[in-house]
PQR file of N, CA, C, O and H, with PARSE charges and radii, in Angstrom:
ATOM      1  N   UNK A   1       4.330  11.786  12.940 -0.4000 1.5000
ATOM      2  CA  UNK A   1       4.204  11.546  11.873 -0.0000 2.0000
ATOM      3  C   UNK A   1       4.779  12.902  11.122  0.5500 1.7000
ATOM      4  O   UNK A   1       4.650  14.051  11.544 -0.5500 1.4000
ATOM      5  N   UNK A   2       5.281  12.592  10.208 -0.4000 1.5000
ATOM      6  CA  UNK A   2       5.432  14.687   9.560 -0.0000 2.0000
ATOM      7  C   UNK A   2       4.095  14.134   8.619  0.5500 1.7000
ATOM      8  O   UNK A   2       3.306  13.190   8.671 -0.5500 1.4000
ATOM      9  H   UNK A   2       5.386  11.659   9.866  0.4000 1.0000
ATOM     10  N   UNK A   3       4.317  15.193   7.826 -0.4000 1.5000
ATOM     11  CA  UNK A   3       2.995  15.474   6.642 -0.0000 2.0000
ATOM     12  C   UNK A   3       3.045  14.491   6.182  0.5500 1.7000
ATOM     13  O   UNK A   3       3.992  13.725   6.361 -0.5500 1.4000
ATOM     14  H   UNK A   3       4.958  15.960   7.784  0.4000 1.0000
ATOM     15  N   UNK A   4       1.495  14.094   5.071 -0.4000 1.5000
ATOM     16  CA  UNK A   4       1.949  13.258   4.134 -0.0000 2.0000
ATOM     17  C   UNK A   4       2.245  13.635   2.790  0.5500 1.7000
ATOM     18  O   UNK A   4       1.319  13.290   2.055 -0.5500 1.4000
ATOM     19  H   UNK A   4       0.725  14.716   4.925  0.4000 1.0000
ATOM     20  N   UNK A   5       2.708  13.921   2.483 -0.4000 1.5000
ATOM     21  CA  UNK A   5       3.155  14.743   1.041 -0.0000 2.0000
ATOM     22  C   UNK A   5       4.103  13.868  -0.062  0.5500 1.7000
ATOM     23  O   UNK A   5       4.869  13.137   0.566 -0.5500 1.4000
ATOM     24  H   UNK A   5       3.460  14.201   3.079  0.4000 1.0000
ATOM     25  N   UNK A   6       4.288  13.719  -1.737 -0.4000 1.5000
ATOM     26  CA  UNK A   6       4.626  12.542  -1.911 -0.0000 2.0000
ATOM     27  C   UNK A   6       5.656  13.180  -1.995  0.5500 1.7000
ATOM     28  O   UNK A   6       5.730  14.406  -2.068 -0.5500 1.4000
ATOM     29  H   UNK A   6       3.666  14.312  -2.247  0.4000 1.0000
ATOM     30  N   UNK A   7       7.095  11.941  -1.991 -0.4000 1.5000
ATOM     31  CA  UNK A   7       7.949  11.869  -1.759 -0.0000 2.0000
ATOM     32  C   UNK A   7       9.502  12.348  -3.759  0.5500 1.7000
ATOM     33  O   UNK A   7       9.730  11.708  -4.786 -0.5500 1.4000
ATOM     34  H   UNK A   7       7.036  10.944  -1.931  0.4000 1.0000
ATOM     35  N   UNK A   8      10.144  13.991  -3.096 -0.4000 1.5000
ATOM     36  CA  UNK A   8      10.397  14.033  -4.055 -0.0000 2.0000
ATOM     37  C   UNK A   8      10.755  12.678  -5.112  0.5500 1.7000
ATOM     38  O   UNK A   8       9.888  11.808  -5.183 -0.5500 1.4000
ATOM     39  H   UNK A   8       9.959  14.510  -2.262  0.4000 1.0000
ATOM     40  N   UNK A   9      11.985  12.515  -5.898 -0.4000 1.5000
ATOM     41  CA  UNK A   9      11.776  11.571  -6.519 -0.0000 2.0000
ATOM     42  C   UNK A   9      13.214  10.586  -6.067  0.5500 1.7000
ATOM     43  O   UNK A   9      13.324   9.371  -5.903 -0.5500 1.4000
ATOM     44  H   UNK A   9      12.689  13.222  -5.841  0.4000 1.0000
ATOM     45  N   UNK A  10      14.320  11.827  -5.948 -0.4000 1.5000
ATOM     46  CA  UNK A  10      14.978  10.998  -5.356 -0.0000 2.0000
ATOM     47  C   UNK A  10      15.322  10.770  -3.663  0.5500 1.7000
ATOM     48  O   UNK A  10      16.291  10.845  -2.907 -0.5500 1.4000
ATOM     49  H   UNK A  10      14.231  12.814  -6.082  0.4000 1.0000
ATOM     50  N   UNK A  11      14.186  10.518  -3.621 -0.4000 1.5000
ATOM     51  CA  UNK A  11      14.445  10.661  -2.087 -0.0000 2.0000
ATOM     52  C   UNK A  11      13.317   8.618  -1.792  0.5500 1.7000
ATOM     53  O   UNK A  11      12.177   8.315  -2.143 -0.5500 1.4000
ATOM     54  H   UNK A  11      13.399  10.457  -4.235  0.4000 1.0000
ATOM     55  N   UNK A  12      14.213   7.922  -1.173 -0.4000 1.5000
ATOM     56  CA  UNK A  12      13.794   6.723  -1.677 -0.0000 2.0000
ATOM     57  C   UNK A  12      12.787   6.777   0.535  0.5500 1.7000
ATOM     58  O   UNK A  12      13.375   7.004   1.593 -0.5500 1.4000
ATOM     59  H   UNK A  12      15.140   8.168  -0.888  0.4000 1.0000
ATOM     60  N   UNK A  13      10.891   6.391   0.275 -0.4000 1.5000
ATOM     61  CA  UNK A  13       9.956   6.059   1.323 -0.0000 2.0000
ATOM     62  C   UNK A  13      11.184   4.340   2.167  0.5500 1.7000
ATOM     63  O   UNK A  13      11.847   3.516   1.537 -0.5500 1.4000
ATOM     64  H   UNK A  13      10.413   6.206  -0.584  0.4000 1.0000
ATOM     65  N   UNK A  14      10.969   4.472   3.766 -0.4000 1.5000
ATOM     66  CA  UNK A  14      10.970   2.795   4.084 -0.0000 2.0000
ATOM     67  C   UNK A  14      10.177   2.957   4.664  0.5500 1.7000
ATOM     68  O   UNK A  14       9.627   4.057   4.634 -0.5500 1.4000
ATOM     69  H   UNK A  14      10.430   5.141   4.278  0.4000 1.0000
ATOM     70  N   UNK A  15       9.760   2.026   5.414 -0.4000 1.5000
ATOM     71  CA  UNK A  15       7.730   1.462   5.934 -0.0000 2.0000
ATOM     72  C   UNK A  15       8.367   0.679   7.324  0.5500 1.7000
ATOM     73  O   UNK A  15       8.614  -0.449   6.897 -0.5500 1.4000
ATOM     74  H   UNK A  15      10.207   1.132   5.438  0.4000 1.0000
ATOM     75  N   UNK A  16       8.657   0.703   8.407 -0.4000 1.5000
ATOM     76  CA  UNK A  16       9.527  -0.089   9.180 -0.0000 2.0000
ATOM     77  C   UNK A  16       7.620  -0.163  10.500  0.5500 1.7000
ATOM     78  O   UNK A  16       6.508   0.346  10.360 -0.5500 1.4000
ATOM     79  H   UNK A  16       8.456   1.619   8.754  0.4000 1.0000
ATOM     80  N   UNK A  17       7.934  -0.615  11.050 -0.4000 1.5000
ATOM     81  CA  UNK A  17       6.442  -0.796  12.534 -0.0000 2.0000
ATOM     82  C   UNK A  17       7.618  -0.989  12.849  0.5500 1.7000
ATOM     83  O   UNK A  17       8.599  -1.449  12.263 -0.5500 1.4000
ATOM     84  H   UNK A  17       8.837  -1.028  11.164  0.4000 1.0000
ATOM     85  N   UNK A  18       7.330  -0.398  14.310 -0.4000 1.5000
ATOM     86  CA  UNK A  18       8.109  -0.546  15.602 -0.0000 2.0000
ATOM     87  C   UNK A  18       7.531  -0.578  16.996  0.5500 1.7000
ATOM     88  O   UNK A  18       6.949   0.406  17.452 -0.5500 1.4000
ATOM     89  H   UNK A  18       6.533  -0.024  14.786  0.4000 1.0000
ATOM     90  N   UNK A  19       7.697  -1.791  17.738 -0.4000 1.5000
ATOM     91  CA  UNK A  19       7.383  -2.019  19.169 -0.0000 2.0000
ATOM     92  C   UNK A  19       8.391  -1.504  20.351  0.5500 1.7000
ATOM     93  O   UNK A  19       9.613  -1.641  20.299 -0.5500 1.4000
ATOM     94  H   UNK A  19       8.170  -2.591  17.369  0.4000 1.0000
ATOM     95  N   UNK A  20       7.460  -0.705  21.747 -0.4000 1.5000
ATOM     96  CA  UNK A  20       7.317  -0.616  22.876 -0.0000 2.0000
ATOM     97  C   UNK A  20       8.985  -0.776  23.364  0.5500 1.7000
ATOM     98  O   UNK A  20       9.407  -1.835  23.828 -0.5500 1.4000
ATOM     99  H   UNK A  20       6.467  -0.594  21.789  0.4000 1.0000
ATOM    100  N   UNK A  21      10.235   0.987  23.100 -0.4000 1.5000
ATOM    101  CA  UNK A  21      11.292   0.286  23.016 -0.0000 2.0000
ATOM    102  C   UNK A  21      12.476  -0.082  22.329  0.5500 1.7000
ATOM    103  O   UNK A  21      13.535  -0.445  22.840 -0.5500 1.4000
ATOM    104  H   UNK A  21       9.893   1.848  22.722  0.4000 1.0000
ATOM    105  N   UNK A  22      12.205   0.041  21.135 -0.4000 1.5000
ATOM    106  CA  UNK A  22      13.033  -0.452  18.980 -0.0000 2.0000
ATOM    107  C   UNK A  22      12.986   1.348  19.268  0.5500 1.7000
ATOM    108  O   UNK A  22      12.194   2.170  19.729 -0.5500 1.4000
ATOM    109  H   UNK A  22      11.344   0.335  20.720  0.4000 1.0000
ATOM    110  N   UNK A  23      14.823   1.315  18.475 -0.4000 1.5000
ATOM    111  CA  UNK A  23      15.284   1.897  18.335 -0.0000 2.0000
ATOM    112  C   UNK A  23      15.562   3.139  16.771  0.5500 1.7000
ATOM    113  O   UNK A  23      16.747   2.923  16.514 -0.5500 1.4000
ATOM    114  H   UNK A  23      15.467   0.648  18.100  0.4000 1.0000
ATOM    115  N   UNK A  24      15.308   3.689  16.242 -0.4000 1.5000
ATOM    116  CA  UNK A  24      15.597   3.966  15.018 -0.0000 2.0000
ATOM    117  C   UNK A  24      16.914   4.802  14.924  0.5500 1.7000
ATOM    118  O   UNK A  24      17.296   5.738  15.626 -0.5500 1.4000
ATOM    119  H   UNK A  24      14.346   3.865  16.452  0.4000 1.0000
ATOM    120  N   UNK A  25      17.558   4.123  13.737 -0.4000 1.5000
ATOM    121  CA  UNK A  25      19.463   5.617  14.213 -0.0000 2.0000
ATOM    122  C   UNK A  25      19.465   5.860  12.612  0.5500 1.7000
ATOM    123  O   UNK A  25      19.658   5.005  11.747 -0.5500 1.4000
ATOM    124  H   UNK A  25      17.248   3.362  13.167  0.4000 1.0000
ATOM    125  N   UNK A  26      19.176   7.369  12.418 -0.4000 1.5000
ATOM    126  CA  UNK A  26      18.992   7.980  11.241 -0.0000 2.0000
ATOM    127  C   UNK A  26      20.398   8.485  11.113  0.5500 1.7000
ATOM    128  O   UNK A  26      20.649   9.195  12.086 -0.5500 1.4000
ATOM    129  H   UNK A  26      19.018   8.063  13.120  0.4000 1.0000
ATOM    130  N   UNK A  27      21.246   8.407  10.422 -0.4000 1.5000
ATOM    131  CA  UNK A  27      22.991  10.024  10.160 -0.0000 2.0000
ATOM    132  C   UNK A  27      22.476   9.821  11.700  0.5500 1.7000
ATOM    133  O   UNK A  27      21.280  10.074  11.553 -0.5500 1.4000
ATOM    134  H   UNK A  27      21.042   7.830   9.631  0.4000 1.0000
ATOM    135  N   UNK A  28      22.603   9.597  12.728 -0.4000 1.5000
ATOM    136  CA  UNK A  28      23.849   9.658  13.880 -0.0000 2.0000
ATOM    137  C   UNK A  28      22.532  10.006  14.677  0.5500 1.7000
ATOM    138  O   UNK A  28      22.705  10.001  15.896 -0.5500 1.4000
ATOM    139  H   UNK A  28      23.575   9.391  12.847  0.4000 1.0000
ATOM    140  N   UNK A  29      21.441  10.262  14.318 -0.4000 1.5000
ATOM    141  CA  UNK A  29      20.074  10.008  15.170 -0.0000 2.0000
ATOM    142  C   UNK A  29      19.494   9.205  15.678  0.5500 1.7000
ATOM    143  O   UNK A  29      18.545   8.699  15.080 -0.5500 1.4000
ATOM    144  H   UNK A  29      21.300  10.266  13.328  0.4000 1.0000
ATOM    145  N   UNK A  30      19.745   8.902  16.604 -0.4000 1.5000
ATOM    146  CA  UNK A  30      18.578   7.097  17.667 -0.0000 2.0000
ATOM    147  C   UNK A  30      17.156   7.913  18.056  0.5500 1.7000
ATOM    148  O   UNK A  30      16.909   8.237  19.218 -0.5500 1.4000
ATOM    149  H   UNK A  30      20.516   9.314  17.090  0.4000 1.0000
ATOM    150  N   UNK A  31      16.738   8.046  17.532 -0.4000 1.5000
ATOM    151  CA  UNK A  31      15.326   7.603  17.679 -0.0000 2.0000
ATOM    152  C   UNK A  31      13.895   6.042  18.438  0.5500 1.7000
ATOM    153  O   UNK A  31      13.072   5.237  18.001 -0.5500 1.4000
ATOM    154  H   UNK A  31      16.939   7.782  16.588  0.4000 1.0000
ATOM    155  N   UNK A  32      14.262   6.335  19.253 -0.4000 1.5000
ATOM    156  CA  UNK A  32      12.928   5.039  20.120 -0.0000 2.0000
ATOM    157  C   UNK A  32      11.897   5.526  19.985  0.5500 1.7000
ATOM    158  O   UNK A  32      11.569   6.510  19.322 -0.5500 1.4000
ATOM    159  H   UNK A  32      14.931   6.989  19.608  0.4000 1.0000
ATOM    160  N   UNK A  33      11.031   4.524  20.928 -0.4000 1.5000
ATOM    161  CA  UNK A  33       9.607   4.654  20.140 -0.0000 2.0000
ATOM    162  C   UNK A  33       9.547   3.887  22.320  0.5500 1.7000
ATOM    163  O   UNK A  33       9.751   2.799  22.858 -0.5500 1.4000
ATOM    164  H   UNK A  33      11.297   3.725  21.466  0.4000 1.0000
ATOM    165  N   UNK A  34       9.202   5.113  22.732 -0.4000 1.5000
ATOM    166  CA  UNK A  34       9.005   4.748  23.729 -0.0000 2.0000
ATOM    167  C   UNK A  34       8.041   4.830  24.427  0.5500 1.7000
ATOM    168  O   UNK A  34       8.383   5.122  25.573 -0.5500 1.4000
ATOM    169  H   UNK A  34       9.037   5.997  22.295  0.4000 1.0000
ATOM    170  N   UNK A  35       6.373   4.654  24.251 -0.4000 1.5000
ATOM    171  CA  UNK A  35       5.026   4.571  24.341 -0.0000 2.0000
ATOM    172  C   UNK A  35       4.741   5.628  23.501  0.5500 1.7000
ATOM    173  O   UNK A  35       5.104   6.715  23.051 -0.5500 1.4000
ATOM    174  H   UNK A  35       6.096   4.417  23.320  0.4000 1.0000
ATOM    175  N   UNK A  36       3.240   4.064  23.531 -0.4000 1.5000
ATOM    176  CA  UNK A  36       2.287   4.103  22.003 -0.0000 2.0000
ATOM    177  C   UNK A  36       0.754   4.840  23.251  0.5500 1.7000
ATOM    178  O   UNK A  36       0.716   5.103  24.453 -0.5500 1.4000
ATOM    179  H   UNK A  36       2.945   3.181  23.896  0.4000 1.0000
ATOM    180  N   UNK A  37      -0.326   4.924  22.047 -0.4000 1.5000
ATOM    181  CA  UNK A  37      -1.253   4.844  22.722 -0.0000 2.0000
ATOM    182  C   UNK A  37      -2.548   5.326  21.516  0.5500 1.7000
ATOM    183  O   UNK A  37      -3.013   6.443  21.292 -0.5500 1.4000
ATOM    184  H   UNK A  37      -0.295   4.710  21.070  0.4000 1.0000
ATOM    185  N   UNK A  38      -2.803   4.260  21.020 -0.4000 1.5000
ATOM    186  CA  UNK A  38      -4.148   4.431  20.443 -0.0000 2.0000
ATOM    187  C   UNK A  38      -2.817   5.257  19.288  0.5500 1.7000
ATOM    188  O   UNK A  38      -1.794   4.604  19.083 -0.5500 1.4000
ATOM    189  H   UNK A  38      -2.425   3.352  21.202  0.4000 1.0000
ATOM    190  N   UNK A  39      -2.982   6.809  18.554 -0.4000 1.5000
ATOM    191  CA  UNK A  39      -2.968   7.048  17.243 -0.0000 2.0000
ATOM    192  C   UNK A  39      -1.669   7.879  18.012  0.5500 1.7000
ATOM    193  O   UNK A  39      -1.122   8.690  17.264 -0.5500 1.4000
ATOM    194  H   UNK A  39      -3.813   7.340  18.721  0.4000 1.0000
ATOM    195  N   UNK A  40      -1.133   7.794  19.325 -0.4000 1.5000
ATOM    196  CA  UNK A  40      -0.266   9.525  19.444 -0.0000 2.0000
ATOM    197  C   UNK A  40       0.285   7.908  20.581  0.5500 1.7000
ATOM    198  O   UNK A  40      -0.153   7.012  21.301 -0.5500 1.4000
ATOM    199  H   UNK A  40      -1.577   7.136  19.932  0.4000 1.0000
ATOM    200  N   UNK A  41       1.976   8.712  19.780 -0.4000 1.5000
ATOM    201  CA  UNK A  41       3.443   8.109  20.146 -0.0000 2.0000
ATOM    202  C   UNK A  41       4.016   8.689  20.830  0.5500 1.7000
ATOM    203  O   UNK A  41       4.153   9.911  20.770 -0.5500 1.4000
ATOM    204  H   UNK A  41       2.333   9.440  19.195  0.4000 1.0000
ATOM    205  N   UNK A  42       4.636   7.728  21.898 -0.4000 1.5000
ATOM    206  CA  UNK A  42       6.227   9.307  22.000 -0.0000 2.0000
ATOM    207  C   UNK A  42       7.741   9.046  22.283  0.5500 1.7000
ATOM    208  O   UNK A  42       8.512   8.440  23.027 -0.5500 1.4000
ATOM    209  H   UNK A  42       4.524   6.735  21.947  0.4000 1.0000
ATOM    210  N   UNK A  43       7.667   9.939  21.152 -0.4000 1.5000
ATOM    211  CA  UNK A  43       9.357   9.712  21.035 -0.0000 2.0000
ATOM    212  C   UNK A  43      10.413  10.004  21.816  0.5500 1.7000
ATOM    213  O   UNK A  43      10.262  11.022  22.490 -0.5500 1.4000
ATOM    214  H   UNK A  43       7.040  10.431  20.548  0.4000 1.0000
ATOM    215  N   UNK A  44      11.728   9.272  21.977 -0.4000 1.5000
ATOM    216  CA  UNK A  44      12.412  10.523  21.981 -0.0000 2.0000
ATOM    217  C   UNK A  44      14.301   9.788  21.880  0.5500 1.7000
ATOM    218  O   UNK A  44      14.948   8.782  22.172 -0.5500 1.4000
ATOM    219  H   UNK A  44      11.851   8.444  21.430  0.4000 1.0000
ATOM    220  N   UNK A  45      14.528  11.879  20.922 -0.4000 1.5000
ATOM    221  CA  UNK A  45      15.586  11.944  20.074 -0.0000 2.0000
ATOM    222  C   UNK A  45      16.825  12.434  21.055  0.5500 1.7000
ATOM    223  O   UNK A  45      17.119  13.451  21.682 -0.5500 1.4000
ATOM    224  H   UNK A  45      14.002  12.696  20.684  0.4000 1.0000
ATOM    225  N   UNK A  46      17.401  11.065  20.812 -0.4000 1.5000
ATOM    226  CA  UNK A  46      18.599  11.752  20.688 -0.0000 2.0000
ATOM    227  C   UNK A  46      19.456  12.172  19.736  0.5500 1.7000
ATOM    228  O   UNK A  46      19.523  11.677  18.611 -0.5500 1.4000
ATOM    229  H   UNK A  46      17.162  10.238  20.303  0.4000 1.0000
ATOM    230  N   UNK A  47      20.038  12.960  20.091 -0.4000 1.5000
ATOM    231  CA  UNK A  47      20.439  13.834  18.610 -0.0000 2.0000
ATOM    232  C   UNK A  47      21.666  14.668  19.103  0.5500 1.7000
ATOM    233  O   UNK A  47      21.596  15.060  20.268 -0.5500 1.4000
ATOM    234  H   UNK A  47      19.984  13.362  21.005  0.4000 1.0000
ATOM    235  N   UNK A  48      22.857  15.018  18.334 -0.4000 1.5000
ATOM    236  CA  UNK A  48      23.905  17.043  18.548 -0.0000 2.0000
ATOM    237  C   UNK A  48      23.332  18.030  19.119  0.5500 1.7000
ATOM    238  O   UNK A  48      22.258  18.336  18.600 -0.5500 1.4000
ATOM    239  H   UNK A  48      22.914  14.700  17.387  0.4000 1.0000
ATOM    240  N   UNK A  49      23.561  18.469  19.748 -0.4000 1.5000
ATOM    241  CA  UNK A  49      23.046  20.039  19.992 -0.0000 2.0000
ATOM    242  C   UNK A  49      22.985  20.607  18.805  0.5500 1.7000
ATOM    243  O   UNK A  49      22.319  21.566  19.193 -0.5500 1.4000
ATOM    244  H   UNK A  49      24.433  18.221  20.170  0.4000 1.0000
ATOM    245  N   UNK A  50      23.095  20.768  17.926 -0.4000 1.5000
ATOM    246  CA  UNK A  50      23.780  21.463  16.678 -0.0000 2.0000
ATOM    247  C   UNK A  50      22.317  20.957  15.840  0.5500 1.7000
ATOM    248  O   UNK A  50      21.568  21.797  15.342 -0.5500 1.4000
ATOM    249  H   UNK A  50      23.636  19.989  17.611  0.4000 1.0000
ATOM    250  N   UNK A  51      21.981  19.177  15.753 -0.4000 1.5000
ATOM    251  CA  UNK A  51      20.944  19.527  15.218 -0.0000 2.0000
ATOM    252  C   UNK A  51      19.651  19.407  15.416  0.5500 1.7000
ATOM    253  O   UNK A  51      19.253  18.650  16.302 -0.5500 1.4000
ATOM    254  H   UNK A  51      22.590  18.494  16.159  0.4000 1.0000
ATOM    255  N   UNK A  52      18.424  20.405  14.328 -0.4000 1.5000
ATOM    256  CA  UNK A  52      17.585  21.049  13.999 -0.0000 2.0000
ATOM    257  C   UNK A  52      16.500  19.413  14.350  0.5500 1.7000
ATOM    258  O   UNK A  52      16.423  18.398  13.657 -0.5500 1.4000
ATOM    259  H   UNK A  52      18.747  21.020  13.608  0.4000 1.0000
ATOM    260  N   UNK A  53      15.949  19.675  15.400 -0.4000 1.5000
ATOM    261  CA  UNK A  53      14.768  18.671  15.488 -0.0000 2.0000
ATOM    262  C   UNK A  53      13.332  19.358  15.569  0.5500 1.7000
ATOM    263  O   UNK A  53      13.126  20.259  16.382 -0.5500 1.4000
ATOM    264  H   UNK A  53      16.011  20.500  15.962  0.4000 1.0000
ATOM    265  N   UNK A  54      12.032  18.755  14.418 -0.4000 1.5000
ATOM    266  CA  UNK A  54      10.967  20.162  14.642 -0.0000 2.0000
ATOM    267  C   UNK A  54      10.022  19.452  14.339  0.5500 1.7000
ATOM    268  O   UNK A  54      10.165  18.697  13.377 -0.5500 1.4000
ATOM    269  H   UNK A  54      12.200  18.024  13.758  0.4000 1.0000
ATOM    270  N   UNK A  55       8.677  19.474  15.118 -0.4000 1.5000
ATOM    271  CA  UNK A  55       7.519  18.023  14.413 -0.0000 2.0000
ATOM    272  C   UNK A  55       6.856  19.146  13.713  0.5500 1.7000
ATOM    273  O   UNK A  55       6.584  20.334  13.892 -0.5500 1.4000
ATOM    274  H   UNK A  55       8.561  20.087  15.899  0.4000 1.0000
ATOM    275  N   UNK A  56       6.676  17.871  12.516 -0.4000 1.5000
ATOM    276  CA  UNK A  56       5.448  18.734  11.149 -0.0000 2.0000
ATOM    277  C   UNK A  56       3.683  18.387  11.734  0.5500 1.7000
ATOM    278  O   UNK A  56       3.536  17.189  11.494 -0.5500 1.4000
ATOM    279  H   UNK A  56       6.896  16.906  12.371  0.4000 1.0000
ATOM    280  N   UNK A  57       2.794  18.750  12.161 -0.4000 1.5000
ATOM    281  CA  UNK A  57       1.803  18.897  12.506 -0.0000 2.0000
ATOM    282  C   UNK A  57       0.944  17.841  11.098  0.5500 1.7000
ATOM    283  O   UNK A  57       0.671  18.331  10.002 -0.5500 1.4000
ATOM    284  H   UNK A  57       2.913  19.724  12.356  0.4000 1.0000
ATOM    285  N   UNK A  58       0.613  16.194  11.527 -0.4000 1.5000
ATOM    286  CA  UNK A  58      -0.645  16.536   9.911 -0.0000 2.0000
ATOM    287  C   UNK A  58      -1.131  17.429   9.229  0.5500 1.7000
ATOM    288  O   UNK A  58      -1.526  18.229  10.077 -0.5500 1.4000
ATOM    289  H   UNK A  58       0.835  15.796  12.417  0.4000 1.0000
ATOM    290  N   UNK A  59      -1.339  17.781   8.381 -0.4000 1.5000
ATOM    291  CA  UNK A  59      -2.782  17.738   7.688 -0.0000 2.0000
ATOM    292  C   UNK A  59      -4.518  17.678   8.405  0.5500 1.7000
ATOM    293  O   UNK A  59      -4.769  16.728   9.147 -0.5500 1.4000
ATOM    294  H   UNK A  59      -1.019  17.132   7.692  0.4000 1.0000
ATOM    295  N   UNK A  60      -5.396  18.512   8.182 -0.4000 1.5000
ATOM    296  CA  UNK A  60      -6.707  17.856   9.729 -0.0000 2.0000
ATOM    297  C   UNK A  60      -7.415  16.900   8.351  0.5500 1.7000
ATOM    298  O   UNK A  60      -7.502  17.306   7.193 -0.5500 1.4000
ATOM    299  H   UNK A  60      -5.192  19.284   7.580  0.4000 1.0000
ATOM    300  N   UNK A  61      -7.862  15.566   8.865 -0.4000 1.5000
ATOM    301  CA  UNK A  61      -8.555  15.245   7.639 -0.0000 2.0000
ATOM    302  C   UNK A  61      -9.866  14.845   8.661  0.5500 1.7000
ATOM    303  O   UNK A  61      -9.894  14.666   9.878 -0.5500 1.4000
ATOM    304  H   UNK A  61      -7.791  15.236   9.807  0.4000 1.0000
ATOM    305  N   UNK A  62     -11.060  14.777   7.507 -0.4000 1.5000
ATOM    306  CA  UNK A  62     -12.623  14.466   7.462 -0.0000 2.0000
ATOM    307  C   UNK A  62     -12.814  13.511   8.360  0.5500 1.7000
ATOM    308  O   UNK A  62     -11.755  13.062   8.800 -0.5500 1.4000
ATOM    309  H   UNK A  62     -11.037  14.923   6.517  0.4000 1.0000
ATOM    310  N   UNK A  63     -14.089  12.885   8.931 -0.4000 1.5000
ATOM    311  CA  UNK A  63     -14.425  11.993   9.710 -0.0000 2.0000
ATOM    312  C   UNK A  63     -14.308  11.072   8.451  0.5500 1.7000
ATOM    313  O   UNK A  63     -13.085  10.940   8.393 -0.5500 1.4000
ATOM    314  H   UNK A  63     -14.949  13.250   8.573  0.4000 1.0000
ATOM    315  N   UNK A  64     -14.787  10.401   7.478 -0.4000 1.5000
ATOM    316  CA  UNK A  64     -16.771  10.390   7.016 -0.0000 2.0000
ATOM    317  C   UNK A  64     -17.373   9.437   7.949  0.5500 1.7000
ATOM    318  O   UNK A  64     -17.677   8.405   7.351 -0.5500 1.4000
ATOM    319  H   UNK A  64     -15.781  10.509   7.526  0.4000 1.0000
ATOM    320  N   UNK A  65     -17.641   9.405   9.132 -0.4000 1.5000
ATOM    321  CA  UNK A  65     -18.469   8.898   9.300 -0.0000 2.0000
ATOM    322  C   UNK A  65     -19.861  10.153  10.668  0.5500 1.7000
ATOM    323  O   UNK A  65     -20.978   9.832  11.076 -0.5500 1.4000
ATOM    324  H   UNK A  65     -17.394  10.243   9.618  0.4000 1.0000
ATOM    325  N   UNK A  66     -18.926  11.696  10.987 -0.4000 1.5000
ATOM    326  CA  UNK A  66     -19.303  12.322  10.643 -0.0000 2.0000
ATOM    327  C   UNK A  66     -19.281  13.414  10.188  0.5500 1.7000
ATOM    328  O   UNK A  66     -18.574  13.661   9.211 -0.5500 1.4000
ATOM    329  H   UNK A  66     -18.019  11.957  10.656  0.4000 1.0000
ATOM    330  N   UNK A  67     -20.202  14.531  10.895 -0.4000 1.5000
ATOM    331  CA  UNK A  67     -21.097  14.994  10.328 -0.0000 2.0000
ATOM    332  C   UNK A  67     -20.433  16.238   9.622  0.5500 1.7000
ATOM    333  O   UNK A  67     -19.265  15.856   9.701 -0.5500 1.4000
ATOM    334  H   UNK A  67     -20.777  14.331  11.688  0.4000 1.0000
ATOM    335  N   UNK A  68     -20.354  17.559   8.936 -0.4000 1.5000
ATOM    336  CA  UNK A  68     -19.719  18.093   8.514 -0.0000 2.0000
ATOM    337  C   UNK A  68     -19.519  19.674   9.055  0.5500 1.7000
ATOM    338  O   UNK A  68     -18.689  20.409   8.520 -0.5500 1.4000
ATOM    339  H   UNK A  68     -21.302  17.869   8.872  0.4000 1.0000
TER
END
């Protein structure tokens, strides 16, 4: 997902769980969960050609059980 940052006060956050095949529609863009394995998911994004779609990588996090 997108980088974990605090939302500006004028934005709302919606949490939902998806299963394989489920589709989210946001502002005319359809996002379908195609495949899920572990912490990775394959999404299919159907949007108008002029719609900007970009991936924002998650911030790296340390694993508490592993030595640094």
